[in-house]
MARMIDO-630355 format. One line per field, with one value per residue (C-alpha): residue number from 1; x, y, z; residue in one letter. Coordinates in nm, 4 decimals. Layout:
N
lovo: [NUM ...]
xx: [X ...]
yy: [Y ...]
zz: [Z ...]
lumpa: [A ...]
//
This chain:
81
lovo: [1 2 3 4 5 6 7 8 9 10 11 12 13 14 15 16 17 18 19 20 21 22 23 24 25 26 27 28 29 30 31 32 33 34 35 36 37 38 39 40 41 42 43 44 45 46 47 48 49 50 51 52 53 54 55 56 57 58 59 60 61 62 63 64 65 66 67 68 69 70 71 72 73 74 75 76 77 78 79 80 81]
xx: [0.0000 0.2823 0.4348 0.1114 0.0959 0.4574 0.3861 0.0808 0.2812 0.5565 0.2976 0.1301 0.4670 0.5432 0.2169 0.2717 0.5979 0.5957 0.7053 0.6431 1.0125 1.1075 1.2701 1.0520 1.2305 1.1047 1.2484 1.5262 1.4110 1.0695 0.9787 0.7823 0.4743 0.4543 0.2446 0.4876 0.5357 0.7414 0.9094 1.0722 1.3073 1.1984 1.3881 1.4291 1.4317 1.0677 0.9539 0.6656 0.5108 0.2669 0.1403 0.2429 -0.1234 -0.2394 0.0448 -0.1786 -0.2411 0.0720 0.1268 0.3951 0.5846 0.8105 1.1604 1.0559 0.7450 0.9440 1.2166 0.9536 0.7926 1.1219 1.2270 0.8870 0.9085 1.2558 1.1220 0.8414 0.5554 0.3809 0.4284 0.1015 0.1870]
yy: [0.0000 0.2421 0.1767 0.2815 0.5962 0.6793 0.6314 0.8563 1.1246 1.1132 1.1415 1.4393 1.6120 1.5437 1.7064 1.9985 2.0952 2.4189 2.3082 2.6355 2.6785 2.3250 2.2509 2.0309 1.7970 1.5725 1.3102 1.4259 1.5092 1.6445 2.0017 2.2520 2.2212 1.8390 1.6434 1.4875 1.3663 1.5985 1.5168 1.7231 1.5936 1.7008 1.7421 1.4172 1.2037 1.2436 1.3018 1.5046 1.4115 1.5939 1.6060 1.9017 1.9292 1.9602 2.1203 2.2040 1.8356 1.7066 1.3618 1.3202 1.0045 0.9174 0.7988 0.4372 0.4675 0.6218 0.3575 0.0813 0.2437 0.2839 -0.0731 -0.1997 0.0012 -0.1364 -0.4887 -0.4286 -0.4342 -0.1481 -0.2568 -0.2384 -0.5098]
zz: [0.0000 0.0836 -0.2597 -0.4319 -0.2183 -0.3090 -0.6805 -0.6579 -0.4766 -0.7396 -1.0179 -0.8477 -0.8110 -1.1764 -1.2893 -1.0508 -1.2219 -1.4176 -1.7638 -1.9428 -2.0180 -2.1218 -2.4554 -2.6762 -2.9156 -3.1928 -3.4211 -3.6504 -3.9998 -3.9029 -3.9799 -3.7755 -3.9989 -3.9804 -3.7331 -3.4866 -3.1319 -2.9141 -2.5841 -2.3116 -2.0454 -1.6973 -1.3717 -1.1822 -1.4959 -1.5953 -1.9522 -2.0946 -2.4288 -2.6558 -3.0125 -3.2261 -3.3284 -2.9660 -2.7681 -2.4710 -2.3933 -2.2250 -2.0799 -1.8157 -1.7306 -1.4424 -1.5235 -1.4600 -1.6801 -1.9643 -1.9371 -1.9534 -2.2586 -2.4455 -2.3711 -2.4855 -2.8072 -2.8754 -2.8232 -3.0740 -2.8209 -2.9972 -3.3592 -3.5491 -3.7997]
lumpa: [M A D A V D K E R V K E E L Y A L D I S G V E W V S A P G T S E D E E R V E I A Y L P G G G V A M R S S L D P D T V L R Y T E A E W R A F V L G A R D G E F D L S]
//
C-alpha cells in the first residue's frame, strides 16, 4: 500500500511541475509544420510528451514509466503489424 501511495505522490509532483520553459524535441528530420510527437526531459528524470497538433495536452511520465515504454518500443511491443 505504501508503494502505491509513493507512486501517486511522485505522479502528483510530476504534474505539478511548471514546464512552461522546457525545450521540446522531436524526431530528426521532421519540420515545424509536420504532425509529430514531441518530448521534453523534466527534472528528476521524468519526460513530458505531446502532439504538435495539440500542444496544450501534455502527458507526463516518471523515469521508470518512460524507461519501460522505451524498452517496450525497442522490443516491438507497440508494432502495429
